[in-house]
Legacy VTK file of the C-alpha trace (Angstrom):
# vtk DataFile Version 3.0
C-alpha trace
ASCII
DATASET POLYDATA
POINTS 148 float
0.026 0.005 0.014
1.351 3.349 -1.107
0.619 6.059 1.396
2.510 8.794 -0.386
1.188 12.237 0.636
0.551 14.626 -2.221
0.184 18.259 -2.054
-1.697 20.483 -4.432
0.031 23.371 -6.023
-1.487 26.748 -6.835
-1.091 25.915 -10.533
-2.954 22.706 -10.115
-5.819 24.463 -8.272
-6.044 27.000 -11.072
-6.140 24.301 -13.723
-8.877 22.529 -11.700
-10.890 25.681 -11.527
-10.537 26.283 -15.238
-11.863 22.823 -15.996
-11.173 20.852 -19.112
-12.408 22.821 -22.171
-15.186 24.423 -20.223
-15.633 28.067 -19.392
-12.957 29.452 -17.038
-14.376 29.137 -13.612
-12.254 31.900 -12.214
-13.863 34.251 -14.830
-17.272 32.841 -13.924
-16.685 33.582 -10.276
-15.498 37.153 -11.176
-18.614 37.722 -13.352
-20.800 36.770 -10.427
-19.017 39.245 -8.220
-19.295 42.157 -10.660
-22.934 41.352 -11.471
-23.636 42.093 -7.817
-21.430 45.269 -7.778
-19.860 46.441 -11.031
-17.465 48.779 -9.176
-15.897 45.631 -7.475
-14.000 45.257 -10.763
-11.554 47.665 -9.154
-10.431 44.842 -6.775
-9.978 42.081 -9.551
-6.652 41.101 -10.915
-5.201 42.704 -13.944
-5.957 39.660 -16.088
-9.522 39.590 -14.971
-9.915 43.362 -15.791
-8.724 42.474 -19.229
-11.300 39.780 -19.688
-14.084 41.211 -21.913
-16.919 38.923 -20.521
-16.156 40.052 -16.969
-15.865 43.744 -17.926
-19.074 43.546 -19.911
-20.969 42.109 -16.893
-19.401 44.894 -14.723
-20.370 47.808 -17.033
-23.873 46.459 -17.478
-24.366 46.629 -13.670
-22.538 49.953 -13.347
-21.251 51.799 -16.414
-18.634 53.736 -14.334
-16.781 50.451 -13.706
-15.299 51.037 -17.130
-12.729 53.182 -15.227
-11.118 49.877 -13.966
-11.121 47.986 -17.264
-7.907 47.408 -19.151
-6.817 50.096 -21.493
-7.558 47.650 -24.414
-11.174 47.221 -23.310
-11.607 51.095 -22.889
-11.140 51.108 -26.673
-13.607 48.256 -27.391
-16.827 49.472 -28.966
-19.094 46.840 -27.455
-17.729 47.428 -23.938
-17.876 51.197 -24.122
-21.377 51.108 -25.640
-22.658 48.778 -22.883
-21.098 51.211 -20.255
-22.612 54.390 -21.698
-25.977 52.657 -22.077
-25.981 51.965 -18.424
-24.525 55.368 -17.395
-23.781 58.202 -19.800
-21.002 59.586 -17.579
-19.012 56.315 -18.222
-17.975 58.167 -21.396
-15.343 59.999 -19.357
-13.445 56.608 -18.880
-13.503 55.628 -22.591
-10.384 55.907 -24.660
-10.109 59.087 -26.719
-10.145 57.049 -29.984
-13.615 55.811 -29.328
-15.441 58.351 -27.234
-16.328 60.581 -30.170
-17.813 57.864 -32.381
-21.380 58.861 -33.234
-23.069 55.706 -31.832
-21.206 56.003 -28.585
-22.023 59.689 -28.227
-25.701 59.098 -29.024
-26.016 56.303 -26.545
-24.390 58.446 -23.865
-26.733 61.364 -24.699
-29.777 59.071 -24.668
-28.793 57.852 -21.247
-27.885 61.131 -19.805
-28.045 64.295 -21.940
-25.700 66.118 -19.576
-22.914 63.822 -20.792
-22.544 66.219 -23.691
-20.011 68.126 -21.600
-17.729 65.127 -21.984
-17.769 65.223 -25.784
-15.593 67.084 -28.284
-17.998 69.743 -29.447
-16.592 69.612 -32.946
-17.492 65.938 -33.182
-20.963 66.355 -31.814
-21.820 68.763 -34.640
-19.735 67.014 -37.331
-21.524 67.063 -40.719
-20.879 63.316 -41.136
-23.308 62.604 -38.251
-26.444 61.002 -39.395
-29.212 63.510 -39.744
-31.610 61.578 -37.510
-28.942 61.253 -34.804
-28.168 64.941 -35.099
-31.807 65.875 -34.695
-32.148 63.529 -31.723
-29.012 65.161 -30.084
-30.689 68.562 -30.571
-33.978 67.292 -29.030
-32.129 66.035 -26.023
-30.242 69.266 -25.514
-33.450 71.280 -26.003
-35.201 69.192 -23.329
-32.269 69.840 -20.924
-32.351 73.579 -21.647
-36.059 73.930 -21.468
-37.491 71.124 -19.321
-41.252 70.752 -19.089
LINES 1 149
148 0 1 2 3 4 5 6 7 8 9 10 11 12 13 14 15 16 17 18 19 20 21 22 23 24 25 26 27 28 29 30 31 32 33 34 35 36 37 38 39 40 41 42 43 44 45 46 47 48 49 50 51 52 53 54 55 56 57 58 59 60 61 62 63 64 65 66 67 68 69 70 71 72 73 74 75 76 77 78 79 80 81 82 83 84 85 86 87 88 89 90 91 92 93 94 95 96 97 98 99 100 101 102 103 104 105 106 107 108 109 110 111 112 113 114 115 116 117 118 119 120 121 122 123 124 125 126 127 128 129 130 131 132 133 134 135 136 137 138 139 140 141 142 143 144 145 146 147
């Protein structure tokens, strides 16, 4: 009878949590945490904050959690769009290369018209902006200026 004692290393634990070919259980646990409190993304590891599925779950719960996402995901259109759909002020955490895209700006305006202060004014009134989007932006701004 072999009574050899074995110890489990951290790597083995991580591999067991990841499972064989299944979804990464570490990511799944992180998703559960950020679904409860999106801002808890701040306390996740760097690799978790660079995982799109986790960050998407966080920004859907609280758009401002975009602040804690990796730089790469702050440039990702789907992530930024989800963030500004939840909270227009999340636009302040988006990378400069994406925050002035018309679909991102319009989503931020629809969610919170006051987020216009975060936008490059030249881009808001760019002639390439779709006429319907432009009119909607004007309507949002008029409603803010003259409520009621």
